[in-house]
Structure formats: structure tokens, C-alpha cells
C-alpha positions in Angstrom: 3.4 -44.1 24.6 1.2 -42.0 27.0 4.1 -39.6 27.8 4.9 -39.2 24.1 1.2 -38.3 23.4 1.1 -36.0 26.4 4.3 -34.1 25.2 2.8 -33.8 21.7 -0.5 -32.5 23.1 1.4 -30.0 25.4 3.5 -28.8 22.5 0.4 -28.2 20.3 -1.4 -26.4 23.1 1.6 -24.2 23.8 2.0 -23.4 20.0 -1.7 -22.5 19.8 -1.6 -20.3 22.9 1.5 -18.4 21.6 -0.3 -18.0 18.2 -3.3 -16.6 20.0 -1.2 -14.1 21.9 0.5 -12.9 18.8 -2.8 -12.5 16.9 -4.1 -10.1 19.7 -1.4 -7.5 18.9 -2.7 -4.4 17.2 -1.3 -3.6 13.8 -1.6 0.1 12.9 -2.3 0.0 9.2 -4.5 2.2 7.0 -5.1 1.2 3.4 -7.6 2.6 0.9 -7.8 1.7 -2.8 -9.9 3.5 -5.4 -11.3 1.8 -8.4 -10.3 3.2 -11.8 -13.4 3.5 -14.0 -13.4 1.0 -16.8 -9.7 0.2 -16.1 -8.8 3.4 -18.0 -7.0 5.8 -15.8 -7.4 9.3 -17.3 -5.0 12.0 -16.2 -7.9 14.0 -15.0 -9.1 11.2 -12.6 -7.1 11.8 -9.4 -8.2 9.7 -6.5 -8.2 11.4 -3.2 -7.5 9.5 0.0 -7.7 10.9 3.5 -6.8 9.3 6.9 -6.3 10.5 10.5 -3.0 10.6 12.2 -3.1 10.5 16.0 0.4 9.5 16.9 3.0 12.1 15.9 5.8 10.4 17.8 5.8 7.3 15.6 7.4 6.6 12.2 5.4 5.3 9.3 6.0 3.7 5.9 3.8 5.0 3.1 3.1 2.8 0.1 1.5 3.3 -3.3 -0.9 0.4 -4.0 -1.5 -0.4 -7.7 -3.6 -3.2 -9.1 -3.5 -3.9 -12.8 -4.2 -6.7 -15.3 -1.6 -8.7 -17.2 -2.4 -6.6 -20.3 -0.8 -3.5 -18.8 1.9 -2.7 -21.3 4.5 -0.9 -19.2 7.1 -2.1 -16.6 6.7 1.1 -14.6 4.2 3.7 -13.6 4.9 7.4 -13.0 2.7 9.1 -10.4 2.3 12.6 -9.0 1.4 12.2 -5.4 0.1 15.4 -3.7 -0.5 15.6 0.1 -1.8 18.2 2.4 -0.8 18.6 6.1 -3.7 19.4 8.4 -4.3 23.1 9.0 -2.1 24.1 6.0 -3.3 25.5 2.7 -0.3 24.5 0.7 0.0 21.2 -1.1 3.2 19.3 -1.5 4.0 17.3 -4.6 6.1 14.2 -5.1 6.8 12.6 -8.5 7.4 8.9 -8.0 8.3 6.1 -10.5 7.0 2.7 -9.5 8.8 -0.3 -11.0 6.2 -2.9 -11.6 8.2 -5.5 -13.5 11.3 -6.4 -15.5 12.2 -8.6 -18.4 13.9 -11.3 -16.3 11.2 -11.9 -13.6 8.1 -10.4 -15.1 5.7 -8.6 -12.7 7.2 -8.0 -9.3 3.9 -7.8 -7.4 1.7 -10.6 -6.1 -0.7 -12.0 -8.7 -3.6 -14.3 -9.2 -4.6 -15.3 -12.8 -4.1 -12.1 -14.8 -4.4 -9.6 -11.9 -1.3 -8.2 -10.1 -1.0 -6.0 -7.0 1.9 -3.9 -6.0 2.6 -2.2 -2.7 5.7 -0.1 -3.3 7.3 2.3 -0.8 6.9 5.9 -1.9 9.9 7.0 0.2 12.6 4.6 1.4 13.0 6.5 4.7 10.3 6.2 7.3 8.0 9.3 7.6 7.1 11.1 10.8 3.9 13.1 10.6 4.4 16.5 12.2 0.8 17.3 13.1 -2.1 15.2 14.3 -5.2 15.4 12.1 -6.6 14.5 8.7 -4.0 14.1 5.9 -5.2 14.0 2.3 -3.3 12.3 -0.5 -4.2 12.7 -4.2 -2.8 10.4 -6.8 -2.4 11.2 -10.5 -0.9 9.1 -13.2 1.5 11.1 -15.3 2.4 8.6 -18.0 2.4 9.7 -21.7 -0.5 7.5 -22.5 -3.8 9.1 -21.5 -6.0 7.3 -20.6 -3.7 4.7 -19.2 -5.2 1.3 -19.9 -5.6 -1.8 -17.7 -5.0 -0.2 -14.3 -7.8 -1.4 -12.0 -7.1 0.3 -8.6 -4.8 2.9 -7.1 -4.4 3.6 -3.4 -2.3 4.5 -0.4 -1.2 2.2 2.5 0.2 3.7 5.7 1.9 1.3 8.2 3.0 2.4 11.6 6.5 1.1 12.4 6.4 -0.7 15.8 
């Protein structure tokens, strides 16, 4: 009985130690979300999000982050995402359709009560930032409805690929 308890204790101790080691790894993630005033996203309201890139040798995944209520009446969301590379005057545009749900499964994001959040890759391929410095993204909704109702937050998430 003593040996059995000793083995269980050792296994628990080892599991805890391994979990502690894994939790000490750094995760290179940037995420910023901007609140949409009164949950009515006007086409003229274009949140701007900036972040610093230091490692130009790494690859990154860039996500659009959208939070909406269950009352949002579309299954998709069209965005115009502009970004500016440090030291350049020109702005690059990317039109993106985000699929937020379907008839079969409902909303595809994670949800609690009547609020749903989606983190959707903007580009399926990993991105490599060519210059170190401050990158600025600007997000505009380009749906036909203006203002677009029941959207709570819009943002950008950047994850460094290990």
C-alpha cells in the first residue's frame, strides 16, 4: 500500500513539474480589440491597431477578431483591412470575407450566452514581416448595411509561429 501511494505521489509530482515547465515558455502573441460604439459599426468608424515587430526572421499568423451578439443577422462579415509597413507612406488593402456561421451548425466562434467571438485567419499562409518596427492595421466593415448592428468589438491578433 505504501509503495502504491508513493508511486501515485511521484506521478502527481512529475506531472505538476512538467506542467510548470511548459507554463514558463513564452508565447509571442499580440491581440487588441476595439469596442464598437453602441454595437453599431458605422462605415466611417475604422479602428486602428498598431504593434511592434522585432523579429523579422519569424513567421506569423494574423487573425481578425470579431465579437458580436446573437442578434447579428448575417452569416458573414466583409472587411477592408489596410496596413502600413514601417517607414513606407503607401497603404496596402486587403478585402476579406469572414464566415461567422452557417445554417447547419450556427455560429462558428466560441460563445457564452448571446455573445460570440471569432478569431479567423486573414491569410491562410503565414506572414513574414519584412521590416522591424511599428505596423498599423486599420479595419473597416464594408457590408451593405450601414451602420452594421450588433457587432461589439473588432480587432487584430498576431501569433508568432514557434
